[in-house]
C-alpha positions in Angstrom: 10.1 -10.5 6.5 13.1 -11.9 4.6 14.1 -12.3 0.9 16.2 -15.5 0.1 19.2 -14.1 -2.6 19.6 -17.0 -4.7 22.8 -17.2 -7.1 24.9 -14.2 -5.3 21.8 -12.4 -7.1 21.7 -9.6 -4.6 19.6 -6.8 -7.1 16.8 -9.2 -7.3 16.6 -10.0 -3.7 16.2 -6.2 -3.1 13.8 -5.8 -5.9 11.6 -8.3 -4.2 12.3 -7.1 -0.8 10.7 -3.4 -2.0 7.9 -5.0 -3.5 6.9 -6.9 -0.2 7.8 -3.7 1.8 5.4 -1.6 -0.8 2.8 -4.3 -0.9 2.9 -4.2 3.4 2.3 -0.1 3.1 5.4 0.3 5.2 6.8 3.4 2.9 3.4 5.1 3.0 3.5 4.4 6.8 6.7 6.1 7.5 6.2 9.1 5.2 2.8 9.5 7.1 4.5 9.4 10.5 7.5 12.1 9.4 5.2 14.9 10.3 2.6 15.1 13.0 -1.1 15.0 12.1 -3.9 16.2 13.8 -6.4 13.8 15.3 -9.1 15.4 12.7 -6.7 15.4 9.8 -6.3 11.6 10.4 -9.9 11.0 10.6 -10.9 12.9 7.4 -8.0 11.2 5.3 -9.0 7.5 6.6 -12.7 8.2 5.5 -11.5 9.6 2.1 -9.7 6.3 1.9 -12.4 4.4 3.0 -14.6 5.9 0.4 -11.8 5.6 -2.2 -11.5 1.8 -1.9 -15.2 1.4 -1.7 -15.5 3.1 -5.0 -12.8 0.8 -6.5 -14.2 -2.4 -5.0 -17.5 -1.1 -6.8 -16.0 -0.6 -9.9 -14.1 -3.6 -10.1 -17.4 -5.6 -9.1 -19.3 -3.8 -12.3 -16.3 -4.8 -14.6 -16.1 -8.1 -13.4 -20.3 -8.6 -14.3 -19.8 -6.9 -17.6 -21.8 -3.8 -16.7 
């Protein structure tokens, strides 16, 4: 992953890099890997995330359709 620096504006390039890393989920993964997570906890977390993702998609779909 790379970001171009324009007009020696390093702050703007850093902001763009942080945004890209955030979008890719790097910070979140780093936080999860700080401590060991039991396999059962991992499955429960993944299941909860999947449920929340599906609910969010359903909310967006209903909002788009005007309900």
